[in-house]
C-alpha positions as CSV (number, residue, x, y, z in Angstrom):
1,M,-57.4,216.0,-0.3
2,R,-58.5,219.5,0.3
3,E,-60.8,218.4,3.1
4,V,-58.0,216.4,4.7
5,A,-55.6,219.3,4.6
6,S,-58.2,221.6,6.2
7,T,-58.8,219.1,9.0
8,E,-55.1,218.8,9.7
9,A,-54.7,222.5,9.8
10,S,-57.5,222.9,12.3
11,T,-56.1,220.2,14.4
12,S,-52.7,221.7,14.5
13,L,-54.1,225.1,15.5
14,S,-56.3,223.8,18.3
15,P,-53.7,223.9,21.2
16,A,-53.3,227.7,20.8
17,P,-56.9,228.5,22.0
18,A,-56.4,226.1,24.9
19,R,-53.2,227.8,26.0
20,H,-54.9,231.2,25.6
21,S,-57.8,230.2,27.9
22,L,-55.3,228.7,30.4
23,A,-53.5,232.0,30.6
24,W,-56.7,233.9,31.4
25,I,-57.3,231.4,34.2
26,I,-53.8,231.8,35.7
27,L,-53.7,235.6,35.5
28,P,-56.6,236.4,37.9
29,L,-55.4,233.8,40.3
30,A,-51.9,235.3,40.2
31,V,-53.4,238.8,40.9
32,L,-55.3,237.3,43.9
33,A,-52.2,235.7,45.3
34,M,-50.3,239.0,45.0
35,A,-53.2,240.8,46.7
36,V,-53.2,238.4,49.6
37,G,-49.5,238.6,50.0
38,W,-49.6,242.4,50.1
39,L,-52.4,242.3,52.7
40,F,-50.3,240.1,55.1
41,A,-47.1,242.0,54.4
42,T,-48.3,245.5,54.9
43,N,-51.2,244.9,57.4
44,P,-53.2,248.0,56.2
45,L,-55.8,247.3,58.9
46,G,-53.3,248.0,61.6
47,G,-54.1,251.7,61.6
48,F,-57.7,250.9,62.8
49,N,-56.4,249.0,65.9
50,N,-57.5,251.0,69.0
51,G,-56.2,248.5,71.5
52,A,-59.5,246.5,71.8
53,P,-59.0,242.7,72.3
54,P,-59.8,240.4,69.4
55,V,-63.3,239.0,69.2
56,E,-63.3,235.6,70.9
57,N,-65.8,232.7,70.8
58,L,-65.6,229.2,72.2
59,T,-68.1,226.4,71.7
60,F,-68.3,223.3,74.0
61,E,-68.9,220.3,71.7
62,R,-68.5,217.3,74.0
63,T,-68.2,216.4,77.6
64,I,-66.8,213.1,79.0
65,L,-67.0,212.2,82.6
66,N,-64.9,209.3,84.0
67,A,-63.0,208.1,87.0
68,D,-60.1,210.5,86.2
69,G,-62.3,213.6,86.2
70,L,-64.0,215.4,83.3
71,D,-62.9,216.3,79.8
72,V,-64.5,218.9,77.5
73,L,-63.9,219.3,73.8
74,V,-64.0,223.0,72.8
75,R,-63.8,224.6,69.4
76,G,-62.4,228.1,68.8
77,G,-64.4,230.5,66.7
78,G,-62.8,233.9,67.3
79,S,-61.2,236.3,64.9
80,E,-57.7,235.4,66.2
81,P,-56.2,232.4,68.0
82,M,-57.3,232.3,71.6
83,T,-55.4,231.2,74.7
84,I,-57.1,229.5,77.7
85,A,-55.7,230.9,80.9
86,Q,-57.9,229.5,83.7
87,V,-60.7,227.0,84.2
88,Q,-63.3,227.1,86.9
89,V,-65.6,224.3,88.0
90,D,-68.5,225.3,90.4
91,D,-66.8,228.7,90.9
92,A,-63.5,227.1,92.0
93,Y,-60.2,227.3,89.9
94,W,-58.8,223.9,88.9
95,Q,-55.5,222.8,87.3
96,F,-56.0,221.7,83.8
97,T,-54.2,220.2,80.8
98,Q,-54.9,221.1,77.2
99,D,-54.4,218.8,74.2
100,P,-53.1,220.1,71.9
101,A,-51.4,222.8,73.9
102,G,-51.1,226.4,72.9
103,P,-53.5,229.0,71.3
104,I,-56.7,227.6,69.7
105,A,-57.0,228.8,66.2
106,R,-60.4,229.6,64.5
107,G,-62.1,226.4,63.8
108,A,-59.6,224.2,65.7
109,T,-60.5,222.0,68.6
110,A,-58.8,221.1,71.9
111,W,-59.5,218.8,74.8
112,I,-59.4,220.3,78.3
113,H,-58.8,217.7,81.1
114,L,-59.8,218.5,84.7
115,P,-59.1,216.2,87.6
116,F,-62.4,217.2,89.1
117,P,-64.2,214.8,91.5
118,W,-67.7,215.1,90.0
119,V,-70.6,213.8,91.9
120,L,-73.1,211.3,90.4
121,G,-76.4,212.9,89.6
122,E,-75.3,216.4,90.6
123,A,-75.1,219.5,88.3
124,H,-71.8,221.1,87.7
125,A,-70.8,224.4,86.0
126,V,-67.6,224.8,84.0
127,K,-66.2,228.2,83.1
128,I,-63.3,228.8,80.8
129,V,-61.4,232.1,81.1
130,T,-59.1,233.3,78.3
131,N,-56.0,235.5,78.6
132,T,-58.1,238.5,77.5
133,G,-60.6,238.0,80.4
134,A,-63.4,236.6,78.2
135,T,-65.4,233.8,79.9
136,F,-67.4,230.9,78.4
137,D,-69.8,228.8,80.5
138,H,-70.9,225.2,80.1
139,E,-73.4,223.4,82.3
140,I,-73.4,219.7,83.1
141,A,-77.1,219.2,84.0
142,V,-76.7,215.7,85.4
143,A,-73.3,214.2,86.0
144,V,-73.1,210.5,84.9
145,A,-70.2,208.5,83.6
146,T,-69.9,208.7,79.9
147,P,-70.6,205.3,78.1
148,T,-67.5,203.5,77.1
149,T,-66.8,201.3,74.1
150,D,-66.9,198.1,76.0
151,R,-69.0,195.2,74.6
152,A,-71.7,195.3,77.3
153,S,-72.6,199.0,76.7
154,L,-72.6,198.7,72.9
155,M,-74.9,195.6,73.1
156,A,-77.3,197.5,75.5
157,Q,-77.4,200.5,73.1
158,A,-77.9,198.2,70.1
159,L,-80.8,196.5,71.9
160,L,-82.4,199.8,72.6
161,G,-81.9,200.8,69.0
162,V,-83.6,197.6,67.9
163,F,-86.6,198.4,70.1
164,V,-87.0,202.0,69.0
165,G,-86.1,201.5,65.3
166,I,-86.3,198.1,63.9
167,V,-89.1,196.5,65.9
168,P,-91.8,199.1,65.2
169,V,-91.0,199.2,61.5
170,A,-91.2,195.4,61.4
171,I,-94.5,195.4,63.2
172,G,-95.8,198.0,60.8
173,L,-94.8,195.9,57.8
174,M,-96.6,192.8,59.4
175,F,-99.9,194.6,58.5
176,Y,-99.0,194.0,54.8
177,P,-101.2,190.9,54.3
178,A,-104.2,192.5,55.9
179,L,-103.8,195.7,53.8
180,R,-103.6,193.9,50.5
181,G,-107.4,193.6,50.2
182,V,-108.1,197.3,50.3
183,G,-109.8,198.9,47.3
184,R,-109.1,202.2,45.5
185,N,-110.3,204.3,48.4
186,G,-108.3,202.2,50.9
187,M,-105.2,202.6,48.8
188,D,-105.6,206.3,48.6
189,F,-106.1,206.4,52.4
190,L,-102.9,204.5,53.0
191,L,-100.8,206.6,50.6
192,A,-102.2,209.8,52.2
193,L,-101.5,208.3,55.6
194,T,-97.9,207.9,54.5
195,V,-97.8,211.5,53.4
196,G,-99.2,212.6,56.7
197,L,-96.7,210.7,58.8
198,L,-93.8,211.8,56.6
199,A,-95.0,215.4,56.7
200,F,-94.8,215.2,60.6
201,L,-91.3,213.7,60.4
202,L,-90.3,216.4,58.0
203,V,-91.3,219.2,60.3
204,D,-89.9,217.4,63.4
205,A,-86.6,216.7,61.7
206,F,-86.2,220.2,60.5
207,D,-87.1,221.7,63.9
208,D,-84.6,219.4,65.7
209,A,-81.9,220.2,63.1
210,L,-82.3,223.9,63.6
211,E,-82.2,223.4,67.4
212,L,-79.0,221.4,67.2
213,A,-77.5,223.9,64.6
214,G,-78.0,226.7,67.2
215,E,-75.7,224.7,69.6
216,A,-72.9,224.4,67.1
217,A,-70.0,226.7,66.6
218,A,-71.0,229.9,64.8
219,L,-68.5,229.2,62.0
220,F,-70.6,226.3,60.8
221,Q,-73.4,228.7,60.0
222,G,-75.9,226.2,61.4
223,P,-79.2,227.3,60.0
224,T,-77.7,227.9,56.6
225,M,-76.0,224.5,56.7
226,V,-79.4,222.9,57.5
227,V,-81.2,224.5,54.7
228,L,-78.5,223.8,52.1
229,A,-78.0,220.2,53.2
230,A,-81.8,219.5,53.1
231,T,-82.1,221.1,49.7
232,A,-79.1,219.2,48.3
233,S,-80.4,215.9,49.7
234,F,-83.8,216.6,48.1
235,L,-82.4,217.5,44.7
236,L,-79.9,214.6,44.6
237,L,-82.5,212.0,45.5
238,M,-85.1,213.5,43.0
239,A,-82.4,213.3,40.3
240,V,-81.5,209.7,41.2
241,G,-85.1,208.6,41.7
242,R,-86.3,210.1,38.3
243,R,-83.5,208.5,36.2
244,K,-85.9,205.8,35.0
245,G,-89.1,207.7,35.4
246,T,-91.3,208.4,38.5
247,P,-90.6,205.6,41.1
248,T,-93.4,203.3,42.0
249,G,-93.9,200.0,43.8
250,L,-90.7,198.6,45.4
251,A,-88.6,201.5,44.3
252,L,-90.9,204.0,46.0
253,A,-91.1,201.8,49.1
254,S,-87.2,201.8,49.2
255,Y,-87.1,205.5,49.0
256,I,-89.6,205.8,51.9
257,A,-87.5,203.4,53.9
258,L,-84.4,205.4,53.1
259,G,-86.0,208.7,54.2
260,I,-87.3,207.1,57.4
261,G,-83.9,205.5,58.0
262,L,-82.1,208.8,57.8
263,H,-84.6,210.3,60.2
264,N,-84.1,207.4,62.6
265,L,-80.3,208.0,62.4
266,G,-80.8,211.5,63.6
267,E,-83.2,210.3,66.3
268,G,-80.7,207.7,67.4
269,L,-78.0,210.4,67.6
270,A,-80.2,212.5,69.9
271,I,-81.0,209.6,72.2
272,G,-77.4,208.5,72.4
273,A,-76.2,212.0,73.1
274,A,-78.9,212.4,75.9
275,F,-77.6,209.1,77.4
276,A,-74.0,210.3,77.3
277,A,-75.0,213.7,78.9
278,G,-77.1,212.0,81.6
279,A,-80.1,214.1,80.4
280,A,-82.4,211.1,79.6
281,G,-83.2,207.9,81.5
282,L,-85.3,206.0,79.1
283,G,-87.7,203.8,81.1
284,T,-90.1,201.2,79.8
285,F,-92.8,203.8,79.1
286,L,-90.6,205.9,76.9
287,V,-89.4,202.9,74.9
288,L,-93.0,201.9,74.5
289,G,-93.8,205.5,73.3
290,F,-91.0,205.3,70.7
291,T,-92.3,201.9,69.5
292,L,-95.9,203.2,69.0
293,H,-94.6,206.4,67.4
294,N,-92.7,204.5,64.7
295,I,-95.2,201.6,63.9
296,T,-96.9,203.8,61.4
297,E,-93.6,204.1,59.5
298,G,-93.8,200.4,58.6
299,I,-97.3,200.8,57.3
300,G,-96.2,203.7,55.1
301,I,-93.4,201.6,53.7
302,A,-95.8,198.8,52.8
303,A,-98.4,201.0,51.1
304,P,-96.6,201.3,47.6
305,I,-96.1,197.5,47.4
306,L,-99.6,196.3,48.2
307,K,-100.2,195.2,44.6
308,E,-96.9,193.3,44.5
309,R,-95.7,190.0,46.2
310,P,-92.1,190.7,47.1
311,P,-90.1,187.9,48.8
312,L,-89.6,187.8,52.6
313,R,-86.0,189.0,52.2
314,T,-87.3,192.2,50.7
315,F,-89.3,193.0,53.8
316,A,-86.2,192.2,55.9
317,G,-84.1,194.6,53.8
318,L,-86.7,197.4,54.1
319,T,-86.9,196.9,57.8
320,L,-83.1,197.2,58.2
321,L,-83.0,200.2,55.9
322,A,-85.6,202.1,57.9
323,G,-84.9,201.0,61.4
324,G,-81.2,199.9,61.4
325,P,-79.8,203.5,61.4
326,A,-81.3,204.0,64.8
327,V,-78.8,201.6,66.2
328,I,-75.9,203.3,64.4
329,G,-77.2,206.7,65.6
330,L,-77.2,205.5,69.2
331,W,-73.6,204.3,69.0
332,I,-72.4,207.5,67.4
333,G,-74.5,209.8,69.6
334,S,-73.2,208.3,72.9
335,L,-69.6,208.0,71.9
336,A,-68.8,210.9,69.5
337,F,-71.6,213.4,69.6
338,A,-71.2,216.8,68.0
339,P,-74.2,219.1,67.4
340,Q,-73.3,220.2,63.9
341,W,-73.0,216.6,62.6
342,S,-76.3,215.6,64.2
343,A,-77.9,218.7,62.6
344,L,-76.4,217.7,59.3
345,A,-77.8,214.2,59.5
346,L,-81.2,215.4,60.4
347,A,-81.2,217.9,57.5
348,I,-80.2,215.3,55.0
349,G,-83.0,213.1,56.4
350,A,-85.5,216.0,56.0
351,G,-84.5,216.4,52.4
352,A,-85.0,212.7,51.7
353,I,-88.4,212.8,53.4
354,L,-89.5,215.7,51.3
355,Q,-88.4,213.8,48.1
356,V,-90.6,210.9,49.2
357,I,-93.6,213.2,49.9
358,V,-93.3,214.6,46.4
359,E,-93.2,211.1,44.8
360,I,-96.2,209.8,46.8
361,A,-98.2,212.9,46.0
362,A,-97.4,212.3,42.3
363,L,-98.6,208.7,42.7
364,L,-101.8,209.8,44.3
365,R,-102.5,212.2,41.4
366,R,-101.8,209.5,38.8
367,G,-104.0,207.1,40.6
368,S,-107.0,209.5,40.8
369,T,-109.8,208.5,38.5
370,G,-112.5,210.9,39.5
371,A,-112.8,214.6,39.0
372,A,-110.0,217.1,39.2
373,G,-110.5,217.4,42.9
374,S,-110.1,213.7,43.6
375,A,-106.7,214.3,45.1
376,F,-108.6,215.8,48.0
377,S,-111.2,213.1,48.2
378,P,-112.5,212.1,51.7
379,A,-110.1,209.1,51.7
380,V,-107.1,211.2,51.0
381,V,-108.0,213.9,53.5
382,A,-108.8,211.3,56.1
383,G,-105.4,209.6,55.5
384,L,-103.5,212.9,55.9
385,V,-105.4,213.8,59.1
386,V,-104.9,210.3,60.7
387,G,-101.2,210.2,59.7
388,V,-100.3,213.6,61.1
389,G,-102.6,213.1,64.2
390,F,-101.2,209.7,65.1
391,M,-97.6,210.9,64.8
392,Y,-98.4,214.0,66.9
393,L,-100.2,212.1,69.7
394,T,-97.5,209.4,69.9
395,A,-94.8,212.1,69.9
396,M,-96.2,213.4,73.1
397,L,-95.1,210.1,74.7
398,V,-91.4,210.6,73.8
399,K,-90.8,214.3,74.2
400,I,-88.9,215.0,77.4
C-alpha cells in the first residue's frame, strides 16, 4: 500500500516539472520576439544611413527563347527589395514585362519577358538596370529555341538518356558471366577497379557541384551547401547501410548502383541544361564517348555479386537504378534548370559515392588473406590505376 501511495504521489506531481520546463522555453522566445519588434519599431540603424543605396544583387537562373522573344528568370539577393527600371539587349533598350510585378525581395524570383527578335545561332547580351543605377549582365552564348514539353522532344531526350546512361551500364553488366571465373586476385582487381572509377566520379561530381554552386545566387551559400549536402548524404547512407552490418553482395551492388545513379542524374541535368542553352550539340562522337565512359560503371556494379546467381530481373533493376536517372536529369535540365538544384543533386551523389567507396574498401580489407599490406597488393593497386585511368581518358571524349 505504501508503495502504491508513493507511486500515485509521484504521478500527480509529474505535470509540474513539465510546466516549469515549458515556461523556460517560452520566456526566451518571448524576449526574442520583443527584441525583434523593438528593432523594427525604432530602427536604431537609421543613424548610420549616409545616403548610400542598398546593396543589390541579381542572379540569372534560367533563359527561355521562343517565338515570342526571350524570358529570363532572375532571383533577387540584395539587402533590400530591388526594382528593375530598364532592360537592354545588345546595348539597346527594350520594353519588358515583369511577373510578378513590383520590387523583387531578397530570395524572390521574377520572370522578365522581352519581345526581342533573337537570331538563331547568334550571341546576345542582356543587361538589367535597377532604379539605383546598378547593372547586371547575362550572356546568351548561342541563341537556340528552348526545348518544349511536346512528346517528340521528350522522346528524343529520353533516347539520348538511354544511350548515355542505361546502355553503357547494361553493357558493363553483360560482362558478369565472363567475370565469374576470376580468382582471389581477380576479385581484388575488380573491387579495386570499382573504387578507382568511383573515386574519379567523386572528384568529378564534387568539382562540377562547386562550379554550379558558383553560378547560383549568393544567398544559397553554394560551396557550403555542397559540402553539407555531401556530408549529410554520406552519413545518412552509412547509417542506413550499416543497420544490418556491413553491406555485401547484392546490397553492396545496390548501393553502388544508387551512387552511380545519383551521379548520372547530375550528369543528365548538365547535358539537358546545355541543350536548353544551345551550348552543346552532342554528335555521334560525343554520345559514343559518354557510352565508353560509363561502361566501367556496370562492371563495378557486377563486382560484389560475382559469387551469387541473381535472377535476370535483378540485373534489370540495377541497370535502371544506375542509368535511369540520366533520362530524368535530361528532362529536368532542359525544362527547369537551376544551378543550385543541380549542384545539390551532384553533392548528394558525391556523398553516396563516398559511402560506396568506404564499403568496398572495407570489403577489400576483410577479403585480404595475406600480410598486413595485402590491401595494397599488386592486384589492388593495378585495379585502382586502371579504374581511375580509364575514367580519366574516356572523360576526355566528353568534356567540351
